[in-house]
C-alpha positions as CSV (number, residue, x, y, z in Angstrom):
1,M,-21.2,-18.5,-0.9
2,N,-20.0,-14.9,-0.5
3,K,-16.3,-14.2,-1.4
4,T,-14.0,-13.0,1.4
5,I,-11.2,-10.4,1.4
6,L,-8.6,-9.9,4.1
7,I,-7.4,-6.3,4.3
8,T,-4.4,-5.1,6.3
9,G,-4.3,-1.5,7.6
10,A,-8.1,-1.3,7.7
11,S,-8.4,1.2,10.5
12,S,-8.3,4.3,8.3
13,G,-7.8,5.7,4.9
14,I,-7.8,3.5,1.9
15,G,-8.0,0.3,4.0
16,K,-11.2,1.3,5.8
17,V,-12.9,2.7,2.8
18,T,-12.1,-0.4,0.9
19,A,-13.5,-2.6,3.7
20,K,-16.8,-0.7,3.6
21,L,-17.0,-0.9,-0.2
22,F,-16.5,-4.7,-0.3
23,Q,-19.0,-5.2,2.5
24,Q,-21.5,-3.1,0.5
25,K,-20.9,-5.3,-2.5
26,G,-21.8,-8.4,-0.5
27,W,-18.4,-9.7,0.4
28,N,-17.2,-11.0,3.7
29,V,-14.4,-8.8,5.1
30,I,-11.6,-9.6,7.5
31,A,-10.6,-6.1,8.5
32,T,-7.3,-6.2,10.3
33,M,-5.6,-3.5,12.2
34,R,-3.2,-3.0,15.1
35,K,-5.8,-1.7,17.6
36,P,-9.2,-3.3,16.8
37,E,-10.5,-2.2,20.2
38,D,-10.5,1.4,18.9
39,E,-12.6,0.6,15.9
40,I,-16.3,1.5,16.1
41,E,-17.8,1.9,12.6
42,L,-16.7,-1.4,11.0
43,N,-17.7,-3.4,14.1
44,Q,-21.3,-2.3,13.4
45,L,-21.5,-3.8,9.9
46,E,-22.6,-7.3,9.0
47,N,-20.1,-9.8,7.6
48,I,-17.1,-8.0,8.8
49,L,-14.6,-9.5,11.2
50,V,-12.5,-6.8,12.9
51,I,-9.3,-8.4,14.3
52,R,-5.8,-7.5,15.3
53,L,-3.0,-7.9,12.9
54,D,0.3,-6.1,13.2
55,V,2.5,-6.9,10.1
56,L,5.5,-6.8,12.5
57,D,4.0,-9.6,14.6
58,I,4.0,-13.1,13.0
59,E,1.7,-14.5,15.7
60,S,-0.9,-11.8,15.1
61,I,-0.7,-12.5,11.3
62,N,-1.3,-16.2,11.7
63,N,-4.0,-15.7,14.2
64,A,-5.9,-13.2,12.0
65,V,-5.7,-15.5,9.0
66,N,-6.8,-18.6,10.9
67,K,-9.7,-16.8,12.7
68,G,-10.8,-15.3,9.4
69,I,-10.9,-18.7,7.7
70,D,-12.7,-20.2,10.7
71,K,-15.4,-17.6,10.4
72,F,-15.8,-17.3,6.6
73,G,-14.4,-20.6,5.3
74,K,-11.7,-19.2,3.0
75,I,-9.9,-16.1,1.8
76,D,-10.4,-15.2,-1.9
77,V,-8.5,-11.9,-2.0
78,L,-5.7,-10.6,0.1
79,L,-5.2,-6.8,0.1
80,N,-1.8,-5.8,1.4
81,N,-2.5,-2.2,2.3
82,A,-0.7,-1.6,5.6
83,G,2.3,0.7,5.3
84,Y,3.7,4.1,5.9
85,G,6.1,6.6,4.4
86,A,9.5,7.6,5.8
87,Y,10.8,10.8,4.3
88,G,13.8,13.0,5.0
89,P,17.5,13.1,4.5
90,L,19.0,9.6,4.8
91,E,21.6,10.9,7.2
92,A,18.8,12.1,9.6
93,F,17.3,8.7,10.0
94,P,18.2,6.5,13.0
95,R,18.9,2.9,11.9
96,E,15.9,1.6,13.8
97,N,13.6,3.8,11.7
98,I,15.2,2.5,8.5
99,I,14.6,-1.1,9.6
100,R,11.0,-0.3,10.6
101,Q,10.3,1.2,7.2
102,F,11.4,-1.9,5.4
103,D,10.0,-4.3,7.9
104,T,6.5,-2.7,7.6
105,N,6.3,-2.1,3.9
106,V,8.2,-5.1,2.6
107,I,8.9,-7.8,5.1
108,G,5.4,-7.4,6.7
109,L,3.8,-7.7,3.2
110,L,5.8,-10.9,2.5
111,D,4.9,-12.4,5.9
112,V,1.1,-11.8,5.4
113,T,1.3,-13.1,1.9
114,R,3.1,-16.3,3.1
115,A,0.5,-16.8,5.7
116,V,-2.4,-16.7,3.2
117,L,-0.7,-18.6,0.3
118,P,-1.1,-22.1,1.6
119,Y,-4.9,-21.7,1.7
120,M,-5.1,-20.2,-1.7
121,R,-2.8,-22.8,-3.1
122,E,-4.9,-25.6,-1.7
123,N,-8.1,-24.0,-3.2
124,K,-6.3,-23.3,-6.5
125,T,-7.8,-19.9,-6.6
126,G,-7.2,-16.5,-5.1
127,T,-5.9,-13.0,-5.8
128,I,-3.2,-11.0,-4.0
129,I,-3.5,-7.3,-4.3
130,N,-0.5,-5.2,-3.2
131,V,-0.8,-1.4,-2.7
132,S,2.2,0.2,-4.1
133,S,2.3,3.9,-5.2
134,I,3.4,6.1,-8.0
135,G,6.4,6.2,-5.7
136,G,7.1,2.6,-6.8
137,K,7.7,3.7,-10.4
138,M,9.3,7.1,-9.9
139,T,11.0,9.0,-7.0
140,F,11.1,12.3,-5.2
141,P,13.9,13.9,-3.2
142,L,14.1,12.8,0.5
143,G,12.3,9.5,-0.3
144,S,15.1,7.0,-0.5
145,L,13.6,4.8,2.2
146,Y,9.9,5.0,1.1
147,H,10.6,4.7,-2.6
148,G,13.0,1.8,-1.8
149,T,10.2,-0.1,-0.2
150,K,7.7,0.6,-2.9
151,F,10.1,-0.3,-5.7
152,A,10.6,-3.5,-3.8
153,V,6.8,-4.1,-3.7
154,E,6.7,-3.6,-7.5
155,G,9.4,-6.2,-8.1
156,I,8.1,-8.7,-5.6
157,S,4.6,-8.5,-7.0
158,E,5.7,-8.8,-10.6
159,A,8.0,-11.8,-10.0
160,L,5.3,-13.4,-7.7
161,S,2.7,-13.1,-10.4
162,F,4.7,-15.4,-12.7
163,E,5.2,-18.2,-10.1
164,L,1.7,-18.1,-8.8
165,K,0.0,-18.1,-12.2
166,S,1.1,-21.7,-12.7
167,I,-1.1,-22.7,-9.7
168,G,-4.1,-20.6,-10.6
169,L,-3.5,-17.5,-8.5
170,K,-3.3,-13.8,-9.5
171,V,-1.2,-10.9,-8.3
172,K,-2.3,-7.3,-8.8
173,I,-0.5,-4.0,-8.0
174,I,-2.4,-0.8,-7.2
175,E,-0.5,2.5,-7.9
176,P,-2.3,5.4,-6.2
177,G,-1.2,9.0,-6.7
178,I,-1.6,11.5,-3.9
179,I,-4.7,10.5,-1.8
180,N,-6.7,12.7,0.5
181,T,-6.3,10.7,3.7
182,D,-4.8,11.4,7.2
183,F,-1.6,9.7,5.9
184,S,0.5,12.8,6.9
185,S,-0.6,12.6,10.5
186,R,-0.9,8.8,11.0
187,S,1.5,7.2,8.5
188,F,4.2,9.8,7.7
189,D,7.6,9.5,9.4
190,F,9.4,12.7,8.6
191,Q,13.0,13.0,9.9
192,N,15.1,16.1,9.7
193,D,18.2,17.3,11.5
194,T,18.5,21.1,11.1
195,D,22.2,20.8,12.1
196,L,22.7,19.1,8.7
197,I,22.5,22.6,7.1
198,Q,23.4,21.4,3.6
199,Y,20.2,19.5,3.3
200,Q,17.8,22.3,4.4
201,P,17.2,23.9,1.0
202,V,16.2,20.5,-0.3
203,V,13.9,19.9,2.7
204,S,12.2,23.3,2.2
205,A,11.8,22.8,-1.6
206,V,10.3,19.3,-1.2
207,M,7.9,20.3,1.6
208,Q,6.6,23.2,-0.6
209,G,6.3,20.8,-3.5
210,F,4.3,18.3,-1.5
211,S,2.0,21.0,-0.3
212,Q,1.2,22.1,-3.8
213,A,0.8,18.6,-5.1
214,S,-1.7,17.7,-2.3
215,Q,-4.1,20.2,-3.7
216,N,-4.8,17.8,-6.6
217,S,-5.2,14.8,-4.4
218,S,-7.9,12.1,-5.0
219,E,-10.3,10.7,-2.5
220,P,-9.7,7.2,-1.0
221,E,-13.0,6.0,-2.4
222,L,-11.5,6.2,-5.9
223,V,-8.7,3.9,-4.9
224,A,-11.2,1.5,-3.3
225,E,-13.1,1.3,-6.6
226,V,-9.9,0.5,-8.4
227,I,-9.1,-2.2,-5.9
228,F,-12.6,-3.7,-6.3
229,E,-12.0,-3.7,-10.1
230,A,-8.7,-5.5,-9.7
231,A,-10.3,-8.1,-7.4
232,T,-13.3,-8.8,-9.7
233,D,-12.3,-8.2,-13.4
234,N,-11.0,-11.7,-13.9
235,N,-8.2,-10.7,-16.2
236,D,-4.4,-10.8,-16.1
237,I,-3.8,-7.0,-15.8
238,L,-0.9,-6.6,-13.4
239,R,-0.8,-2.8,-12.6
240,Y,-3.7,-0.5,-11.9
241,R,-3.2,3.3,-11.5
242,A,-5.5,5.2,-9.2
243,G,-6.0,8.9,-9.5
244,A,-5.6,11.5,-12.4
245,D,-2.3,12.5,-11.0
246,A,-1.1,8.9,-11.0
247,H,-1.8,8.7,-14.7
248,E,-0.2,12.1,-15.4
249,Y,3.0,11.5,-13.4
250,L,3.6,7.9,-14.6
251,N,2.7,8.7,-18.3
252,N,5.2,11.5,-18.2
253,R,7.9,9.4,-16.5
254,E,7.6,6.7,-19.1
255,A,7.5,9.1,-22.0
256,V,10.6,11.3,-21.2
257,G,13.2,8.7,-20.0
258,D,15.8,8.9,-17.3
259,E,17.9,11.8,-18.6
260,V,15.0,14.2,-19.1
261,F,13.2,13.1,-15.9
262,V,16.3,13.8,-13.8
263,R,16.8,17.1,-15.4
264,E,13.1,18.1,-14.9
265,M,13.2,17.1,-11.2
266,N,16.4,19.0,-10.6
267,T,14.9,22.1,-12.3
268,N,11.5,21.8,-10.5
269,F,13.2,21.6,-7.1
270,G,15.8,24.2,-7.8
271,F,18.8,21.9,-7.7
């Protein structure tokens, strides 16, 4: 019997590429997204169920999980991929945007996980893979909200790995670097208030830094391959880095410690 993966945020980028890879590898795929009616490519592939799931909508989560199990019999792997990045001075963010960032990247991830866990627990097997970021282990200016959510994903995943191991389940974390997707146009909430003049030098420096860093971005197919490895390697590795820049940034962060890292960041951004 083919294994089955449920993927959130499968309409584009890492989620869509991963859905295609698993399907090519002979898996059943429950490809979830907020607007399945707009999806064309995945609907043409065998053994893929394209279905609505909005991580902010509990009913849609439960419906997608139940319909996926009805069609394929079980869920072997859950990939919590849906999310977006809120960047900008904290003072520039309306409270509703702050809540939406944490609801999407953290509460939504927990709600989807809670919906799948009873089935995995009953089967005594399953793997939960959470897409974090290098931004879950280190930070950049203007990212207090985004990094706050990704640090939360790291902590949730690590703690959950301990409690689920006792019942035969695994938890894995994927830490991509900068990926060449349409993240900036579809999944990037940048807020700035030019009246807050004290922050504008920071905004300019960070935007320039991001533009330069994006020139070394990796393709989403690379992340999909790392996700497939995490889903199939049958070991207890917790964290998987994806992209040469992810290895470089995180190795440097671990090597230099807090004091040097903070000093380097302040120097790099001209603070």
